[in-house]
Every structure is written in C-alpha cells, then in structure tokens.
C-alpha positions in Angstrom: 64.1 -1.6 56.1 64.1 -1.1 52.3 64.3 2.4 50.6 61.1 4.1 49.7 60.1 4.3 46.0 57.3 6.9 45.7 55.6 8.9 43.0 57.3 12.3 42.7 53.9 14.1 42.6 51.5 12.3 45.0 54.2 10.5 47.1 52.3 7.2 47.0 54.4 4.1 46.8 55.2 2.8 43.3 56.1 -0.7 44.4 54.1 -3.2 42.4 52.7 -0.4 40.2 53.3 0.9 36.7 55.1 4.3 36.5 56.6 6.7 34.0 59.8 8.5 34.7 60.1 12.2 33.7 63.6 13.8 34.0 64.7 11.1 36.5 61.5 11.6 38.6 59.1 8.6 38.6 55.4 9.3 38.4 52.4 7.1 38.9 50.2 6.7 35.9 47.3 9.0 37.1 49.7 11.8 38.0 51.6 11.4 34.7 48.4 11.7 32.7 47.2 14.7 34.8 50.5 16.5 34.4 51.7 15.6 31.0 49.0 14.2 28.8 47.6 16.3 26.0 44.0 17.3 25.6 42.1 16.0 22.6 41.1 18.9 20.3 37.8 17.1 19.5 36.4 15.6 22.7 38.4 17.8 25.1 39.4 14.8 27.3 42.9 13.8 28.2 44.7 11.5 25.9 46.0 8.7 28.2 49.6 7.5 28.1 48.6 4.2 26.6 46.2 5.7 24.0 47.2 6.2 20.3 47.7 9.9 19.9 47.6 11.8 16.6 48.5 15.4 16.1 48.3 18.0 13.4 49.5 21.6 13.5 49.9 21.6 17.3 46.5 20.0 17.8 46.2 16.6 19.4 43.6 14.0 19.0 42.6 10.5 20.2 42.8 8.1 17.2 39.0 7.6 17.3 38.4 11.4 17.4 40.6 12.1 14.3 37.7 12.1 11.9 36.3 14.0 8.9 34.2 16.9 10.0 31.6 16.2 7.2 31.3 12.4 6.7 32.8 11.3 10.1 35.2 9.0 8.3 38.4 8.1 10.3 41.4 10.1 9.0 44.0 8.1 10.9 45.3 6.4 7.7 43.7 8.7 5.1 44.8 11.8 3.2 43.0 14.9 4.6 42.9 18.7 4.4 42.2 21.3 7.0 39.7 24.0 6.2 39.3 26.7 8.8 40.5 24.3 11.5 37.9 21.6 10.4 39.5 18.4 9.2 38.1 17.0 5.9 38.8 13.9 4.0 39.8 14.4 0.4 36.4 13.4 -1.0 34.5 15.9 1.2 37.0 18.7 0.5 36.8 18.2 -3.3 33.0 18.1 -3.2 32.8 21.3 -1.2 35.7 23.4 -2.3 37.5 22.1 -5.4 36.7 23.3 -8.9 34.8 21.1 -11.3 36.0 20.6 -14.9 33.6 22.2 -17.3 34.4 19.6 -19.9 33.8 16.4 -18.0 32.0 17.7 -14.9 34.3 15.8 -12.6 36.2 17.3 -9.7 39.7 18.7 -10.3 41.5 17.0 -7.4 43.9 19.0 -5.2 47.4 18.7 -6.5 46.4 17.7 -10.0 47.2 20.0 -13.0 44.4 22.2 -14.0 43.8 25.1 -16.4 41.7 28.2 -15.6 40.3 30.8 -18.0 37.4 33.2 -17.7 36.3 31.8 -14.4 36.1 28.2 -15.6 38.5 25.3 -14.8 39.6 22.2 -16.8 41.6 19.1 -16.2 44.8 19.5 -18.2 43.8 16.7 -20.6 40.2 18.1 -21.0 41.3 21.5 -22.3 41.4 20.6 -26.0 41.3 22.5 -29.2 37.9 22.6 -30.8 39.5 22.0 -34.2 42.1 19.3 -33.9 40.9 18.0 -30.4 44.4 17.9 -29.1 45.2 19.1 -25.6 46.2 22.7 -25.6 48.2 22.5 -22.4 50.5 25.5 -21.8 50.4 26.6 -25.5 48.8 29.8 -26.7 45.1 29.6 -27.6 42.4 31.8 -29.1 38.8 31.9 -27.7 35.9 32.0 -30.1 32.6 32.3 -28.3 32.4 29.1 -26.1 35.1 27.3 -28.1 38.9 27.4 -27.8 41.4 26.9 -30.6 45.1 26.3 -30.8 46.8 29.0 -32.9 47.3 26.8 -36.0 43.7 25.7 -36.1 42.3 29.2 -35.5 44.5 30.7 -38.2 43.5 27.9 -40.6 39.8 28.5 -40.0 39.2 32.2 -39.2 42.2 34.4 -39.5 42.3 36.8 -42.5 45.1 36.3 -45.0 47.8 38.8 -45.9 47.2 40.2 -49.4 50.9 39.9 -50.1 52.2 36.6 -48.6 48.8 34.9 -48.3 49.7 33.8 -44.8 47.3 34.2 -41.8 47.2 37.2 -39.6 46.8 36.1 -36.0 47.0 39.6 -34.7 47.6 43.2 -35.8 48.1 43.9 -39.4 47.2 47.0 -41.5 44.5 47.7 -44.1 45.3 49.1 -47.6 42.8 49.3 -50.5 40.3 47.2 -48.5 42.8 44.4 -48.1 44.7 43.2 -45.0 48.5 43.0 -44.8 51.1 42.0 -42.3 52.9 45.2 -41.2 56.2 43.7 -42.4 54.7 42.9 -45.8 53.4 46.4 -46.7 56.6 47.9 -48.0 57.6 50.5 -50.5 57.9 49.0 -54.0 61.0 51.2 -54.6 63.2 51.1 -51.4 61.4 48.3 -49.5 61.1 50.4 -46.3 58.0 49.6 -44.1 55.0 51.8 -44.9 52.9 51.1 -41.8 52.5 54.1 -39.6 53.8 56.7 -42.1 52.3 58.6 -45.1 52.5 56.8 -48.4 50.8 56.8 -51.8 50.5 54.5 -54.8 50.9 54.4 -58.5 48.1 52.2 -59.7 47.9 49.3 -57.2 51.6 49.7 -56.3 52.5 51.4 -52.9 55.4 53.8 -52.6 56.9 55.8 -49.8 56.7 59.6 -50.4 60.4 59.9 -51.3 60.3 57.1 -53.9 57.0 58.3 -55.4 58.3 61.8 -55.6 61.5 60.8 -57.4 59.7 58.5 -59.8 56.4 60.1 -60.6 55.8 63.5 -59.0 55.8 66.8 -61.1 58.6 69.2 -60.3 57.9 72.7 -59.1 58.8 75.3 -61.8 60.4 77.5 -59.1 62.2 75.3 -56.6 62.5 72.2 -58.8 61.4 70.0 -55.8 58.7 67.3 -56.3 55.1 68.2 -55.8 53.9 65.2 -53.7 50.5 66.2 -52.4 51.8 65.7 -48.8 52.6 68.5 -46.4 52.3 71.7 -48.4 50.0 69.8 -50.7 48.2 72.6 -52.6 49.8 73.5 -55.9 49.2 75.7 -58.9 49.1 74.4 -62.5 49.4 76.6 -65.6 49.9 75.2 -69.1 52.6 72.5 -68.7 54.1 73.9 -65.5 53.3 73.4 -61.8 54.2 75.3 -58.6 54.0 74.6 -54.9 51.6 77.2 -53.6 54.3 79.0 -51.5 56.5 79.1 -54.6 53.9 80.7 -56.9 55.2 84.3 -56.7 56.3 87.1 -59.0 59.7 86.4 -60.5 60.7 90.0 -60.0 59.4 91.2 -56.7 58.5 87.8 -55.1 55.0 88.9 -54.1 52.6 85.9 -53.9 50.5 85.4 -56.9 48.0 82.9 -55.3 44.5 84.1 -56.0 45.8 87.1 -58.1 46.2 87.8 -61.7 49.6 87.1 -63.2 51.4 87.4 -66.6 53.6 84.8 -68.1 56.8 86.1 -69.6 58.7 83.2 -71.2 60.0 81.2 -68.2 58.9 83.8 -65.7 55.6 84.8 -64.1 55.0 88.4 -63.2 52.5 90.4 -61.0 50.5 93.2 -62.7 52.8 95.9 -61.4 56.1 94.3 -62.5 54.5 93.5 -65.9 53.5 97.1 -66.3 57.0 98.3 -65.4 58.4 96.0 -67.9 56.1 97.2 -70.6 57.0 100.9 -69.8 60.7 100.2 -70.3 
C-alpha cells in the first residue's frame, strides 16, 4: 500500500490534485485560499492564489479592482495618488486637488516646480517679470498691484533716485530737504560720517554733523568759548557782537543769572544791577 498524501488542513487526498506547500505542509487550493489569501480592499472578496494581486500601503486588491475612485480607470500600470484612502489617477487628482497656474490656467502637476505668493500659484516658467518678461524664478521680486517685477526692472521704472548718487532706492532711504537719499550717501561734508539717525544741520544746501558745523560756522559763547550750535541747550543771548549760551549768561562778579534781567556791560564783563552799583560806589 502506498503512503498517504493528504491536505494538511482538510485531510483530503492530494493525489492528482494541485496543492501549495506552506512551511513543508501541503494544502489543497481551497484550503490555501481560505487560510492564506488576502481580502480585496475594494470588493471584500478573497484574492485567489492564481489571481494577479496588487497592494498599496498594506491594502490588497484584485487587478481589476485597482481603479481610480473618480473615473474608474485601471491604475494597474498608471501613476496614482491616495487621498483619504481613495485611489485617484493623476488626472483626477490634479483636477480636484492641485493648484491652477493663474498665468496660463493650467494645472500645476504634482512634483513639478511651482511658485506661490499671496494665495496664488504659478508654473515656474509662467512667473515672469511684467517688465522684461523673463522668468523670475527664485530671485527677489517686487509686487505692484497685480503685476510683479524683478528688482532691476522695478528700480528702473518706479524706484526714487538718490539725490547724491542718482541710483535707485529699492528700500529704506532718508529724506532731506524734500529729497531722497541712500542712508550711506547722506554724510557730513566735513568728516564724512553718516548723518542718518542723528541731529545734523546745514550751511546753505550742504549738510554737516553738529561737531563740524560748530567748528566751522557756529558763534562762540563769550563766557565758555564753546560753540553755540542751536542743539541741546539751544537758547542763547545776543548783545552787540557777543553771544552767550543761556546758562552762561550771568554776572561776571557774583554769577547770578542775568536771563530776563537787566544787566550792565563793563568792557568785557557783564554785571547785575547790585554788582554794578557796588562798583560805582567804590
């Protein structure tokens, strides 16, 4: 008598029948499919051992069930995308979820380069300068209403010009005498130090820092001999050809302030009434 050759699950004889061996244990086809075949995600039926099986992210499908959720196109040999577990062909995904280029009104395909600004999207080649019509790409640009300009075109058309160097000011700058300057161009005529952000004055149309203006043009206080600049303790007293800082305008003898009071000049000195009277009594 010959040895038995039975299915390891149902124990039926496998002589003359197809079988599949799993870990050295033979199984008849019905038992193998029942025990080991995957269930199709779409139709929920078993995927038989001899059927072409496709899988994606731990989900299994019959070949004929692996189709686009929207248009029912087979995805077996097509690129596709999963959206909330629904499989979509590229065309359906783009029509439903991809951005549209505001310049050409065509879909910006997944994986292609695109540019986004202000809630709008462009193909890389469609985002061009309104002036020179060259693609802006990753370069800096400046918006003007609904148009976009590369920096050179914007500067050439719209940017104000520096009063000193005549070059365009793309950003920033300072205003002096109703004219616009680069910060680095507005410098003291004397020492060439930058004037932006600090007090300065001018002689005619020529700007000076306080120190240079004081040294070159300011009157000197008759008491302390320091320049009277008009900055800080800016008020001063003038009498004949002499000037004083307001805090320096005091009696040469007793040092009482003479601001708002009568005083008496005595050669190079100025005296309050009391000191002048004392001097006359001597």
